[in-house]
All heavy atoms as TSV, in Angstrom:
chain	resi	resn	atom	element	x	y	z
A	1	MET	N	N	36.041	13.767	38.868
A	1	MET	CA	C	36.334	14.296	37.521
A	1	MET	C	C	35.667	13.457	36.423
A	1	MET	O	O	35.659	12.246	36.540
A	1	MET	CB	C	37.825	14.278	37.271
A	1	MET	CG	C	38.587	15.259	38.094
A	1	MET	SD	S	40.297	15.222	37.473
A	1	MET	CE	C	40.471	16.870	37.025
A	2	LYS	N	N	35.240	14.125	35.411
A	2	LYS	CA	C	34.581	13.417	34.284
A	2	LYS	C	C	35.670	13.022	33.304
A	2	LYS	O	O	36.705	13.727	33.123
A	2	LYS	CB	C	33.654	14.341	33.550
A	2	LYS	CG	C	32.407	14.593	34.257
A	2	LYS	CD	C	31.435	15.413	33.371
A	2	LYS	CE	C	30.158	15.724	34.088
A	2	LYS	NZ	N	29.273	16.462	33.236
A	3	ARG	N	N	35.454	11.821	32.730
A	3	ARG	CA	C	36.388	11.386	31.699
A	3	ARG	C	C	36.071	12.123	30.413
A	3	ARG	O	O	34.890	12.356	30.042
A	3	ARG	CB	C	36.176	9.896	31.446
A	3	ARG	CG	C	37.042	9.059	32.376
A	3	ARG	CD	C	36.898	7.608	32.123
A	3	ARG	NE	N	36.897	7.186	30.729
A	3	ARG	CZ	C	36.851	5.917	30.315
A	3	ARG	NH1	N	36.742	4.937	31.205
A	3	ARG	NH2	N	36.832	5.594	29.063
A	4	GLU	N	N	37.043	12.467	29.660
A	4	GLU	CA	C	36.835	13.136	28.439
A	4	GLU	C	C	36.399	12.128	27.397
A	4	GLU	O	O	37.034	11.046	27.229
A	4	GLU	CB	C	38.110	13.827	27.961
A	4	GLU	CG	C	38.468	14.996	28.859
A	4	GLU	CD	C	39.693	15.740	28.275
A	4	GLU	OE1	O	39.919	15.709	27.053
A	4	GLU	OE2	O	40.357	16.352	29.103
A	5	GLU	N	N	35.375	12.427	26.674
A	5	GLU	CA	C	34.850	11.570	25.633
A	5	GLU	C	C	35.699	11.789	24.378
A	5	GLU	O	O	36.044	12.901	24.078
A	5	GLU	CB	C	33.407	11.839	25.338
A	5	GLU	CG	C	32.467	11.504	26.480
A	5	GLU	CD	C	31.041	11.685	26.175
A	5	GLU	OE1	O	30.706	11.794	24.957
A	5	GLU	OE2	O	30.254	11.759	27.098
A	6	GLU	N	N	35.894	10.706	23.685
A	6	GLU	CA	C	36.667	10.777	22.410
A	6	GLU	C	C	35.787	11.367	21.357
A	6	GLU	O	O	34.588	11.017	21.282
A	6	GLU	CB	C	37.189	9.400	22.011
A	6	GLU	CG	C	38.249	8.857	22.961
A	6	GLU	CD	C	38.802	7.572	22.479
A	6	GLU	OE1	O	38.713	7.297	21.266
A	6	GLU	OE2	O	39.282	6.837	23.311
A	7	PRO	N	N	36.255	12.218	20.500
A	7	PRO	CA	C	35.437	12.736	19.430
A	7	PRO	C	C	35.028	11.686	18.438
A	7	PRO	O	O	35.790	10.772	18.160
A	7	PRO	CB	C	36.312	13.821	18.807
A	7	PRO	CG	C	37.713	13.499	19.188
A	7	PRO	CD	C	37.607	12.690	20.498
A	8	GLN	N	N	33.834	11.843	17.890
A	8	GLN	CA	C	33.370	10.892	16.903
A	8	GLN	C	C	33.582	11.416	15.556
A	8	GLN	O	O	33.360	12.579	15.258
A	8	GLN	CB	C	31.882	10.590	17.114
A	8	GLN	CG	C	31.615	9.894	18.431
A	8	GLN	CD	C	30.094	9.592	18.634
A	8	GLN	OE1	O	29.280	10.071	17.781
A	8	GLN	NE2	N	29.759	8.830	19.622
A	9	VAL	N	N	33.883	10.559	14.614
A	9	VAL	CA	C	34.074	10.916	13.211
A	9	VAL	C	C	32.808	10.644	12.478
A	9	VAL	O	O	32.212	9.532	12.531
A	9	VAL	CB	C	35.235	10.087	12.595
A	9	VAL	CG1	C	35.379	10.421	11.107
A	9	VAL	CG2	C	36.519	10.373	13.338
A	10	VAL	N	N	32.252	11.650	11.719
A	10	VAL	CA	C	31.050	11.492	11.024
A	10	VAL	C	C	31.327	11.523	9.544
A	10	VAL	O	O	31.980	12.443	9.037
A	10	VAL	CB	C	30.100	12.687	11.379
A	10	VAL	CG1	C	28.806	12.560	10.629
A	10	VAL	CG2	C	29.774	12.696	12.881
A	11	ASP	N	N	30.912	10.527	8.863
A	11	ASP	CA	C	31.047	10.442	7.407
A	11	ASP	C	C	29.927	11.202	6.724
A	11	ASP	O	O	28.778	10.821	6.821
A	11	ASP	CB	C	31.111	8.970	6.932
A	11	ASP	CG	C	31.395	8.834	5.462
A	11	ASP	OD1	O	31.766	9.848	4.879
A	11	ASP	OD2	O	31.300	7.698	4.955
A	12	LEU	N	N	30.235	12.305	6.152
A	12	LEU	CA	C	29.188	13.148	5.563
A	12	LEU	C	C	28.561	12.483	4.348
A	12	LEU	O	O	27.351	12.671	4.101
A	12	LEU	CB	C	29.828	14.505	5.177
A	12	LEU	CG	C	30.311	15.339	6.340
A	12	LEU	CD1	C	30.914	16.616	5.831
A	12	LEU	CD2	C	29.203	15.615	7.330
A	13	ASN	N	N	29.297	11.725	3.576
A	13	ASN	CA	C	28.681	11.052	2.400
A	13	ASN	C	C	27.664	10.024	2.895
A	13	ASN	O	O	26.575	9.915	2.313
A	13	ASN	CB	C	29.771	10.355	1.544
A	13	ASN	CG	C	30.552	11.272	0.740
A	13	ASN	OD1	O	30.054	12.352	0.349
A	13	ASN	ND2	N	31.822	10.957	0.455
A	14	GLU	N	N	27.974	9.283	3.845
A	14	GLU	CA	C	27.072	8.326	4.453
A	14	GLU	C	C	25.816	8.955	4.976
A	14	GLU	O	O	24.668	8.527	4.806
A	14	GLU	CB	C	27.757	7.468	5.531
A	14	GLU	CG	C	26.940	6.310	6.055
A	14	GLU	CD	C	27.758	5.501	7.026
A	14	GLU	OE1	O	28.857	5.141	6.746
A	14	GLU	OE2	O	27.194	5.241	8.126
A	15	ARG	N	N	25.989	10.084	5.668
A	15	ARG	CA	C	24.891	10.814	6.268
A	15	ARG	C	C	23.999	11.422	5.160
A	15	ARG	O	O	22.767	11.334	5.235
A	15	ARG	CB	C	25.443	11.926	7.111
A	15	ARG	CG	C	24.371	12.591	7.954
A	15	ARG	CD	C	25.033	13.500	9.003
A	15	ARG	NE	N	24.009	13.989	9.791
A	15	ARG	CZ	C	24.111	14.488	11.017
A	15	ARG	NH1	N	25.291	14.408	11.533
A	15	ARG	NH2	N	23.129	14.942	11.691
A	16	ARG	N	N	24.588	11.907	4.063
A	16	ARG	CA	C	23.839	12.449	2.970
A	16	ARG	C	C	22.992	11.371	2.283
A	16	ARG	O	O	21.838	11.521	1.945
A	16	ARG	CB	C	24.774	13.160	1.967
A	16	ARG	CG	C	24.013	13.862	0.866
A	16	ARG	CD	C	24.845	14.531	-0.171
A	16	ARG	NE	N	26.154	15.024	0.271
A	16	ARG	CZ	C	27.370	14.504	-0.125
A	16	ARG	NH1	N	27.403	13.500	-0.930
A	16	ARG	NH2	N	28.435	14.995	0.329
A	17	LYS	N	N	23.608	10.199	2.153
A	17	LYS	CA	C	22.875	9.074	1.504
A	17	LYS	C	C	21.726	8.636	2.370
A	17	LYS	O	O	20.632	8.266	1.852
A	17	LYS	CB	C	23.863	7.872	1.274
A	17	LYS	CG	C	24.805	8.098	0.139
A	17	LYS	CD	C	25.729	6.943	-0.072
A	17	LYS	CE	C	26.767	7.200	-1.145
A	17	LYS	NZ	N	27.680	6.071	-1.292
A	18	ALA	N	N	21.874	8.614	3.648
A	18	ALA	CA	C	20.844	8.209	4.609
A	18	ALA	C	C	19.666	9.211	4.464
A	18	ALA	O	O	18.467	8.822	4.483
A	18	ALA	CB	C	21.345	8.167	6.015
A	19	ILE	N	N	19.997	10.505	4.425
A	19	ILE	CA	C	18.953	11.542	4.309
A	19	ILE	C	C	18.234	11.419	2.936
A	19	ILE	O	O	16.985	11.509	2.915
A	19	ILE	CB	C	19.552	12.924	4.476
A	19	ILE	CG1	C	20.018	13.128	5.912
A	19	ILE	CG2	C	18.580	14.040	4.097
A	19	ILE	CD1	C	20.827	14.406	6.144
A	20	GLN	N	N	18.945	11.188	1.856
A	20	GLN	CA	C	18.325	10.939	0.600
A	20	GLN	C	C	17.436	9.777	0.588
A	20	GLN	O	O	16.314	9.730	-0.019
A	20	GLN	CB	C	19.359	10.840	-0.516
A	20	GLN	CG	C	20.049	12.171	-0.826
A	20	GLN	CD	C	21.191	12.033	-1.838
A	20	GLN	OE1	O	21.651	10.947	-2.106
A	20	GLN	NE2	N	21.652	13.160	-2.362
A	21	ALA	N	N	17.834	8.655	1.272
A	21	ALA	CA	C	16.999	7.439	1.288
A	21	ALA	C	C	15.764	7.707	2.077
A	21	ALA	O	O	14.671	7.276	1.672
A	21	ALA	CB	C	17.830	6.304	1.977
A	22	LYS	N	N	15.826	8.475	3.151
A	22	LYS	CA	C	14.615	8.832	3.933
A	22	LYS	C	C	13.696	9.690	3.086
A	22	LYS	O	O	12.429	9.450	3.122
A	22	LYS	CB	C	14.967	9.651	5.193
A	22	LYS	CG	C	15.118	8.892	6.409
A	22	LYS	CD	C	15.298	9.868	7.567
A	22	LYS	CE	C	15.842	9.130	8.783
A	22	LYS	NZ	N	16.098	10.025	9.906
A	23	GLU	N	N	14.241	10.652	2.356
A	23	GLU	CA	C	13.390	11.489	1.494
A	23	GLU	C	C	12.729	10.683	0.402
A	23	GLU	O	O	11.559	10.889	0.092
A	23	GLU	CB	C	14.182	12.637	0.928
A	23	GLU	CG	C	14.581	13.713	1.938
A	23	GLU	CD	C	15.563	14.713	1.362
A	23	GLU	OE1	O	16.065	14.559	0.235
A	23	GLU	OE2	O	15.862	15.697	2.057
A	24	ALA	N	N	13.434	9.743	-0.188
A	24	ALA	CA	C	12.927	8.928	-1.238
A	24	ALA	C	C	11.753	8.027	-0.733
A	24	ALA	O	O	10.736	7.864	-1.360
A	24	ALA	CB	C	14.003	8.086	-1.865
A	25	ALA	N	N	11.969	7.508	0.546
A	25	ALA	CA	C	10.933	6.652	1.109
A	25	ALA	C	C	9.659	7.495	1.396
A	25	ALA	O	O	8.504	7.038	1.204
A	25	ALA	CB	C	11.430	5.990	2.409
A	26	ALA	N	N	9.840	8.711	1.876
A	26	ALA	CA	C	8.738	9.550	2.160
A	26	ALA	C	C	7.985	9.923	0.886
A	26	ALA	O	O	6.762	9.992	0.857
A	26	ALA	CB	C	9.211	10.833	2.891
A	27	LYS	N	N	8.738	10.212	-0.161
A	27	LYS	CA	C	8.143	10.548	-1.467
A	27	LYS	C	C	7.338	9.400	-2.036
A	27	LYS	O	O	6.257	9.567	-2.582
A	27	LYS	CB	C	9.215	11.007	-2.435
A	27	LYS	CG	C	8.698	11.512	-3.721
A	27	LYS	CD	C	9.841	12.022	-4.643
A	27	LYS	CE	C	9.348	12.547	-5.964
A	27	LYS	NZ	N	10.415	13.018	-6.802
A	28	ALA	N	N	7.907	8.174	-1.915
A	28	ALA	CA	C	7.246	6.964	-2.369
A	28	ALA	C	C	5.908	6.740	-1.586
A	28	ALA	O	O	4.870	6.410	-2.201
A	28	ALA	CB	C	8.109	5.782	-2.247
A	29	ALA	N	N	5.976	6.967	-0.277
A	29	ALA	CA	C	4.794	6.782	0.526
A	29	ALA	C	C	3.693	7.771	0.120
A	29	ALA	O	O	2.524	7.474	0.095
A	29	ALA	CB	C	5.129	6.885	1.988
A	30	GLN	N	N	4.123	8.997	-0.112
A	30	GLN	CA	C	3.196	10.053	-0.504
A	30	GLN	C	C	2.588	9.748	-1.872
A	30	GLN	O	O	1.340	9.933	-2.062
A	30	GLN	CB	C	3.914	11.416	-0.522
A	30	GLN	CG	C	2.970	12.569	-0.763
A	30	GLN	CD	C	3.710	13.900	-0.739
A	30	GLN	OE1	O	4.954	13.936	-0.887
A	30	GLN	NE2	N	2.985	14.978	-0.521
A	31	ALA	N	N	3.352	9.246	-2.778
A	31	ALA	CA	C	2.881	8.881	-4.101
A	31	ALA	C	C	1.851	7.729	-4.001
A	31	ALA	O	O	0.847	7.711	-4.675
A	31	ALA	CB	C	4.019	8.505	-5.051
A	32	LYS	N	N	2.153	6.761	-3.156
A	32	LYS	CA	C	1.253	5.624	-2.923
A	32	LYS	C	C	-0.070	6.100	-2.391
A	32	LYS	O	O	-1.156	5.664	-2.826
A	32	LYS	CB	C	1.897	4.623	-2.048
A	32	LYS	CG	C	1.062	3.379	-1.874
A	32	LYS	CD	C	1.756	2.353	-0.972
A	32	LYS	CE	C	0.867	1.113	-0.787
A	32	LYS	NZ	N	1.525	0.104	0.071
A	33	ALA	N	N	-0.023	6.976	-1.404
A	33	ALA	CA	C	-1.270	7.562	-0.810
A	33	ALA	C	C	-2.080	8.340	-1.882
A	33	ALA	O	O	-3.303	8.233	-1.865
A	33	ALA	CB	C	-0.910	8.467	0.395
A	34	ALA	N	N	-1.360	9.078	-2.735
A	34	ALA	CA	C	-2.067	9.848	-3.752
A	34	ALA	C	C	-2.732	8.881	-4.728
A	34	ALA	O	O	-3.852	9.139	-5.173
A	34	ALA	CB	C	-1.083	10.708	-4.495
A	35	ARG	N	N	-2.089	7.730	-5.096
A	35	ARG	CA	C	-2.683	6.783	-6.025
A	35	ARG	C	C	-3.957	6.143	-5.406
A	35	ARG	O	O	-4.961	5.967	-6.035
A	35	ARG	CB	C	-1.689	5.665	-6.383
A	35	ARG	CG	C	-0.734	6.025	-7.460
A	35	ARG	CD	C	-0.035	4.806	-8.035
A	35	ARG	NE	N	0.382	3.874	-7.021
A	35	ARG	CZ	C	1.587	3.891	-6.425
A	35	ARG	NH1	N	2.459	4.841	-6.687
A	35	ARG	NH2	N	1.951	2.975	-5.496
A	36	GLN	N	N	-3.857	5.821	-4.121
A	36	GLN	CA	C	-5.016	5.235	-3.458
A	36	GLN	C	C	-6.144	6.197	-3.371
A	36	GLN	O	O	-7.303	5.841	-3.456
A	36	GLN	CB	C	-4.619	4.724	-2.057
A	36	GLN	CG	C	-3.816	3.441	-2.124
A	36	GLN	CD	C	-3.466	2.952	-0.756
A	36	GLN	OE1	O	-3.468	3.678	0.165
A	36	GLN	NE2	N	-3.114	1.676	-0.644
A	37	ALA	N	N	-5.839	7.478	-3.092
A	37	ALA	CA	C	-6.941	8.483	-3.030
A	37	ALA	C	C	-7.539	8.705	-4.399
A	37	ALA	O	O	-8.756	8.989	-4.523
A	37	ALA	CB	C	-6.360	9.793	-2.489
A	38	LYS	N	N	-6.761	8.658	-5.434
A	38	LYS	CA	C	-7.208	8.815	-6.777
A	38	LYS	C	C	-8.219	7.719	-7.193
A	38	LYS	O	O	-9.180	7.970	-7.821
A	38	LYS	CB	C	-6.063	8.820	-7.762
A	38	LYS	CG	C	-6.382	9.106	-9.202
A	38	LYS	CD	C	-5.130	9.080	-10.076
A	38	LYS	CE	C	-5.472	9.067	-11.502
A	38	LYS	NZ	N	-4.286	9.018	-12.336
A	39	THR	N	N	-7.949	6.463	-6.771
A	39	THR	CA	C	-8.841	5.352	-7.119
A	39	THR	C	C	-10.068	5.328	-6.195
A	39	THR	O	O	-10.972	4.549	-6.396
A	39	THR	CB	C	-8.153	4.015	-6.967
A	39	THR	OG1	O	-7.679	3.801	-5.638
A	39	THR	CG2	C	-6.976	3.919	-7.976
A	40	GLY	N	N	-10.066	6.181	-5.180
A	40	GLY	CA	C	-11.231	6.247	-4.284
A	40	GLY	C	C	-11.125	5.240	-3.171
A	40	GLY	O	O	-12.028	5.084	-2.357
A	41	GLY	N	N	-10.020	4.537	-3.038
A	41	GLY	CA	C	-9.835	3.557	-2.000
A	41	GLY	C	C	-10.878	2.464	-2.047
A	41	GLY	O	O	-11.490	2.073	-1.090
A	42	SER	N	N	-11.169	2.021	-3.278
A	42	SER	CA	C	-12.251	1.024	-3.518
A	42	SER	C	C	-12.021	-0.244	-2.644
A	42	SER	O	O	-10.923	-0.723	-2.468
A	42	SER	CB	C	-12.250	0.695	-4.999
A	42	SER	OG	O	-13.179	-0.339	-5.217
A	43	VAL	N	N	-13.117	-0.762	-2.202
A	43	VAL	CA	C	-13.103	-2.025	-1.415
A	43	VAL	C	C	-12.653	-3.170	-2.317
A	43	VAL	O	O	-12.001	-4.092	-1.915
A	43	VAL	CB	C	-14.467	-2.306	-0.807
A	43	VAL	CG1	C	-14.532	-3.657	-0.177
A	43	VAL	CG2	C	-14.897	-1.197	0.108
A	44	LEU	N	N	-12.999	-3.066	-3.603
A	44	LEU	CA	C	-12.712	-4.142	-4.543
A	44	LEU	C	C	-11.293	-4.025	-5.143
A	44	LEU	O	O	-10.891	-4.860	-5.907
A	44	LEU	CB	C	-13.718	-4.105	-5.705
A	44	LEU	CG	C	-15.148	-4.282	-5.311
A	44	LEU	CD1	C	-16.041	-4.122	-6.524
A	44	LEU	CD2	C	-15.365	-5.637	-4.665
A	45	GLY	N	N	-10.581	-2.965	-4.798
A	45	GLY	CA	C	-9.222	-2.877	-5.247
A	45	GLY	C	C	-9.172	-2.048	-6.529
A	45	GLY	O	O	-10.138	-1.393	-6.935
A	46	GLY	N	N	-7.981	-2.014	-7.143
A	46	GLY	CA	C	-7.741	-1.196	-8.308
A	46	GLY	C	C	-8.120	-1.847	-9.664
A	46	GLY	O	O	-7.882	-1.267	-10.699
A	47	ARG	N	N	-8.630	-3.027	-9.598
A	47	ARG	CA	C	-8.958	-3.741	-10.863
A	47	ARG	C	C	-10.165	-3.054	-11.501
A	47	ARG	O	O	-11.186	-2.760	-10.941
A	47	ARG	CB	C	-9.176	-5.211	-10.648
A	47	ARG	CG	C	-7.961	-5.899	-10.151
A	47	ARG	CD	C	-8.296	-7.405	-10.084
A	47	ARG	NE	N	-7.111	-8.091	-9.627
A	47	ARG	CZ	C	-6.271	-8.724	-10.441
A	47	ARG	NH1	N	-6.531	-8.722	-11.733
A	47	ARG	NH2	N	-5.217	-9.310	-9.952
A	48	LYS	N	N	-10.074	-2.905	-12.861
A	48	LYS	CA	C	-11.086	-2.185	-13.559
A	48	LYS	C	C	-12.381	-2.983	-13.691
A	48	LYS	O	O	-13.494	-2.454	-13.550
A	48	LYS	CB	C	-10.558	-1.905	-15.043
A	48	LYS	CG	C	-11.445	-1.090	-15.897
A	48	LYS	CD	C	-10.780	-0.859	-17.207
A	48	LYS	CE	C	-11.663	-0.014	-18.112
A	48	LYS	NZ	N	-11.084	0.198	-19.429
A	49	HIS	N	N	-12.292	-4.333	-13.806
A	49	HIS	CA	C	-13.470	-5.133	-13.910
A	49	HIS	C	C	-13.914	-5.859	-12.659
A	49	HIS	O	O	-14.662	-6.831	-12.783
A	49	HIS	CB	C	-13.217	-6.195	-15.078
A	49	HIS	CG	C	-12.899	-5.545	-16.365
A	49	HIS	ND1	N	-13.802	-4.816	-17.130
A	49	HIS	CD2	C	-11.764	-5.465	-17.109
A	49	HIS	CE1	C	-13.260	-4.403	-18.230
A	49	HIS	NE2	N	-12.022	-4.763	-18.189
A	50	ALA	N	N	-13.416	-5.396	-11.540
A	50	ALA	CA	C	-13.739	-6.118	-10.279
A	50	ALA	C	C	-15.262	-6.168	-10.019
A	50	ALA	O	O	-15.760	-7.201	-9.582
A	50	ALA	CB	C	-12.990	-5.465	-9.154
A	51	PRO	N	N	-16.049	-5.128	-10.223
A	51	PRO	CA	C	-17.443	-5.136	-9.953
A	51	PRO	C	C	-18.179	-6.183	-10.809
A	51	PRO	O	O	-19.102	-6.910	-10.349
A	51	PRO	CB	C	-17.973	-3.779	-10.224
A	51	PRO	CG	C	-16.800	-2.876	-10.146
A	51	PRO	CD	C	-15.603	-3.735	-10.529
A	52	VAL	N	N	-17.751	-6.314	-12.044
A	52	VAL	CA	C	-18.389	-7.292	-12.960
A	52	VAL	C	C	-18.080	-8.683	-12.505
A	52	VAL	O	O	-18.963	-9.559	-12.457
A	52	VAL	CB	C	-17.883	-7.099	-14.445
A	52	VAL	CG1	C	-18.431	-8.143	-15.340
A	52	VAL	CG2	C	-18.292	-5.684	-14.907
A	53	ILE	N	N	-16.820	-8.987	-12.148
A	53	ILE	CA	C	-16.443	-10.301	-11.668
A	53	ILE	C	C	-17.187	-10.645	-10.382
A	53	ILE	O	O	-17.665	-11.760	-10.255
A	53	ILE	CB	C	-14.899	-10.370	-11.448
A	53	ILE	CG1	C	-14.183	-10.176	-12.810
A	53	ILE	CG2	C	-14.515	-11.623	-10.751
A	53	ILE	CD1	C	-12.693	-9.956	-12.633
A	54	LEU	N	N	-17.294	-9.705	-9.477
A	54	LEU	CA	C	-18.043	-9.902	-8.254
A	54	LEU	C	C	-19.502	-10.235	-8.515
A	54	LEU	O	O	-20.123	-11.135	-7.885
A	54	LEU	CB	C	-17.942	-8.717	-7.307
A	54	LEU	CG	C	-18.570	-8.824	-5.965
A	54	LEU	CD1	C	-17.958	-9.953	-5.174
A	54	LEU	CD2	C	-18.483	-7.513	-5.201
A	55	ALA	N	N	-20.102	-9.530	-9.455
A	55	ALA	CA	C	-21.503	-9.769	-9.795
A	55	ALA	C	C	-21.702	-11.190	-10.401
A	55	ALA	O	O	-22.677	-11.841	-10.028
A	55	ALA	CB	C	-22.003	-8.702	-10.780
A	56	VAL	N	N	-20.770	-11.592	-11.244
A	56	VAL	CA	C	-20.875	-12.879	-11.820
A	56	VAL	C	C	-20.773	-13.997	-10.746
A	56	VAL	O	O	-21.526	-14.945	-10.750
A	56	VAL	CB	C	-19.795	-13.107	-12.925
A	56	VAL	CG1	C	-19.694	-14.538	-13.344
A	56	VAL	CG2	C	-20.085	-12.190	-14.086
A	57	VAL	N	N	-19.819	-13.788	-9.857
A	57	VAL	CA	C	-19.652	-14.773	-8.741
A	57	VAL	C	C	-20.901	-14.870	-7.882
A	57	VAL	O	O	-21.371	-15.983	-7.486
A	57	VAL	CB	C	-18.438	-14.439	-7.863
A	57	VAL	CG1	C	-18.372	-15.219	-6.599
A	57	VAL	CG2	C	-17.178	-14.620	-8.677
A	58	VAL	N	N	-21.521	-13.740	-7.572
A	58	VAL	CA	C	-22.739	-13.750	-6.726
A	58	VAL	C	C	-23.864	-14.425	-7.468
A	58	VAL	O	O	-24.624	-15.183	-6.860
A	58	VAL	CB	C	-23.121	-12.256	-6.329
A	58	VAL	CG1	C	-24.487	-12.213	-5.765
A	58	VAL	CG2	C	-22.086	-11.716	-5.384
A	59	LEU	N	N	-24.019	-14.127	-8.761
A	59	LEU	CA	C	-25.044	-14.781	-9.545
A	59	LEU	C	C	-24.897	-16.298	-9.658
A	59	LEU	O	O	-25.838	-17.073	-9.534
A	59	LEU	CB	C	-25.142	-14.202	-10.955
A	59	LEU	CG	C	-25.726	-12.791	-11.045
A	59	LEU	CD1	C	-25.548	-12.252	-12.476
A	59	LEU	CD2	C	-27.152	-12.728	-10.552
A	60	VAL	N	N	-23.702	-16.765	-9.808
A	60	VAL	CA	C	-23.397	-18.200	-9.850
A	60	VAL	C	C	-23.689	-18.861	-8.514
A	60	VAL	O	O	-24.324	-19.923	-8.417
A	60	VAL	CB	C	-21.908	-18.463	-10.219
A	60	VAL	CG1	C	-21.526	-19.912	-10.026
A	60	VAL	CG2	C	-21.687	-18.083	-11.707
A	61	LEU	N	N	-23.340	-18.171	-7.404
A	61	LEU	CA	C	-23.679	-18.744	-6.081
A	61	LEU	C	C	-25.135	-18.800	-5.862
A	61	LEU	O	O	-25.644	-19.746	-5.264
A	61	LEU	CB	C	-22.940	-17.937	-5.001
A	61	LEU	CG	C	-21.424	-18.131	-4.924
A	61	LEU	CD1	C	-20.837	-17.192	-3.918
A	61	LEU	CD2	C	-21.099	-19.559	-4.581
A	62	LEU	N	N	-25.830	-17.773	-6.232
A	62	LEU	CA	C	-27.304	-17.766	-6.140
A	62	LEU	C	C	-27.921	-18.872	-6.979
A	62	LEU	O	O	-28.848	-19.567	-6.515
A	62	LEU	CB	C	-27.880	-16.414	-6.576
A	62	LEU	CG	C	-27.799	-15.285	-5.548
A	62	LEU	CD1	C	-28.271	-13.986	-6.198
A	62	LEU	CD2	C	-28.575	-15.598	-4.306
A	63	ALA	N	N	-27.375	-19.110	-8.165
A	63	ALA	CA	C	-27.885	-20.195	-8.999
A	63	ALA	C	C	-27.668	-21.552	-8.363
A	63	ALA	O	O	-28.541	-22.426	-8.479
A	63	ALA	CB	C	-27.280	-20.105	-10.383
A	64	ILE	N	N	-26.517	-21.706	-7.711
A	64	ILE	CA	C	-26.247	-23.003	-7.114
A	64	ILE	C	C	-27.142	-23.315	-5.898
A	64	ILE	O	O	-27.632	-24.411	-5.694
A	64	ILE	CB	C	-24.725	-23.098	-6.729
A	64	ILE	CG1	C	-23.891	-23.114	-7.992
A	64	ILE	CG2	C	-24.444	-24.230	-5.850
A	64	ILE	CD1	C	-22.405	-22.995	-7.774
A	65	TYR	N	N	-27.317	-22.277	-5.054
A	65	TYR	CA	C	-28.046	-22.491	-3.827
A	65	TYR	C	C	-29.536	-22.153	-3.795
A	65	TYR	O	O	-30.264	-22.780	-3.123
A	65	TYR	CB	C	-27.331	-21.710	-2.658
A	65	TYR	CG	C	-25.971	-22.264	-2.334
A	65	TYR	CD1	C	-24.828	-21.565	-2.705
A	65	TYR	CD2	C	-25.855	-23.454	-1.689
A	65	TYR	CE1	C	-23.577	-22.063	-2.413
A	65	TYR	CE2	C	-24.605	-23.982	-1.392
A	65	TYR	CZ	C	-23.477	-23.247	-1.761
A	65	TYR	OH	O	-22.247	-23.772	-1.470
A	66	VAL	N	N	-29.933	-21.210	-4.595
A	66	VAL	CA	C	-31.347	-20.794	-4.517
A	66	VAL	C	C	-32.211	-21.478	-5.558
A	66	VAL	O	O	-33.324	-21.929	-5.253
A	66	VAL	CB	C	-31.436	-19.246	-4.704
A	66	VAL	CG1	C	-32.911	-18.789	-4.767
A	66	VAL	CG2	C	-30.738	-18.545	-3.597
A	67	LEU	N	N	-31.776	-21.629	-6.765
A	67	LEU	CA	C	-32.562	-22.227	-7.829
A	67	LEU	C	C	-32.984	-23.685	-7.518
A	67	LEU	O	O	-34.096	-24.089	-7.836
A	67	LEU	CB	C	-31.886	-22.134	-9.198
A	67	LEU	CG	C	-31.860	-20.761	-9.830
A	67	LEU	CD1	C	-31.138	-20.819	-11.102
A	67	LEU	CD2	C	-33.299	-20.273	-10.017
A	68	PRO	N	N	-32.133	-24.550	-6.958
A	68	PRO	CA	C	-32.520	-25.912	-6.688
A	68	PRO	C	C	-33.737	-25.985	-5.678
A	68	PRO	O	O	-34.507	-26.974	-5.691
A	68	PRO	CB	C	-31.312	-26.589	-6.111
A	68	PRO	CG	C	-30.209	-25.797	-6.680
A	68	PRO	CD	C	-30.723	-24.401	-6.786
A	69	ARG	N	N	-33.933	-25.028	-4.888
A	69	ARG	CA	C	-35.041	-25.030	-3.938
A	69	ARG	C	C	-36.381	-24.845	-4.634
A	69	ARG	O	O	-37.413	-25.302	-4.116
A	69	ARG	CB	C	-34.882	-23.943	-2.910
A	69	ARG	CG	C	-33.699	-24.191	-1.930
A	69	ARG	CD	C	-33.599	-23.145	-0.934
A	69	ARG	NE	N	-32.306	-23.381	-0.139
A	69	ARG	CZ	C	-32.242	-23.073	1.093
A	69	ARG	NH1	N	-33.178	-22.522	1.764
A	69	ARG	NH2	N	-31.085	-23.340	1.746
A	70	PHE	N	N	-36.394	-24.215	-5.773
A	70	PHE	CA	C	-37.672	-23.951	-6.487
A	70	PHE	C	C	-37.917	-25.048	-7.526
A	70	PHE	O	O	-39.001	-25.060	-8.129
A	70	PHE	CB	C	-37.589	-22.602	-7.168
A	70	PHE	CG	C	-37.550	-21.430	-6.222
A	70	PHE	CD1	C	-36.402	-20.664	-6.054
A	70	PHE	CD2	C	-38.680	-21.130	-5.438
A	70	PHE	CE1	C	-36.387	-19.651	-5.198
A	70	PHE	CE2	C	-38.641	-20.121	-4.523
A	70	PHE	CZ	C	-37.498	-19.337	-4.412
A	71	LEU	N	N	-37.037	-25.906	-7.759
A	71	LEU	CA	C	-37.211	-26.946	-8.717
A	71	LEU	C	C	-37.768	-28.187	-8.163
A	71	LEU	O	O	-37.818	-28.599	-7.148
A	71	LEU	CB	C	-35.905	-27.301	-9.492
A	71	LEU	CG	C	-35.344	-26.104	-10.293
A	71	LEU	CD1	C	-34.020	-26.530	-10.947
A	71	LEU	CD2	C	-36.358	-25.723	-11.422
């Protein structure tokens, strides 16, 4: 004979809150994906002046390592 299992009590408020939390997390993930797609998923990130900063860094490094060879 099988033992009878005791019925479980389900708190509907807790369950509703859990579902709302899941939906909010999914919505946040979708919004984040939309923001990244909007920026084009740039390698340099979302900073507006990142290409200029990168160019300056490259020019300084070239000046440090390449120019002394010609002097």
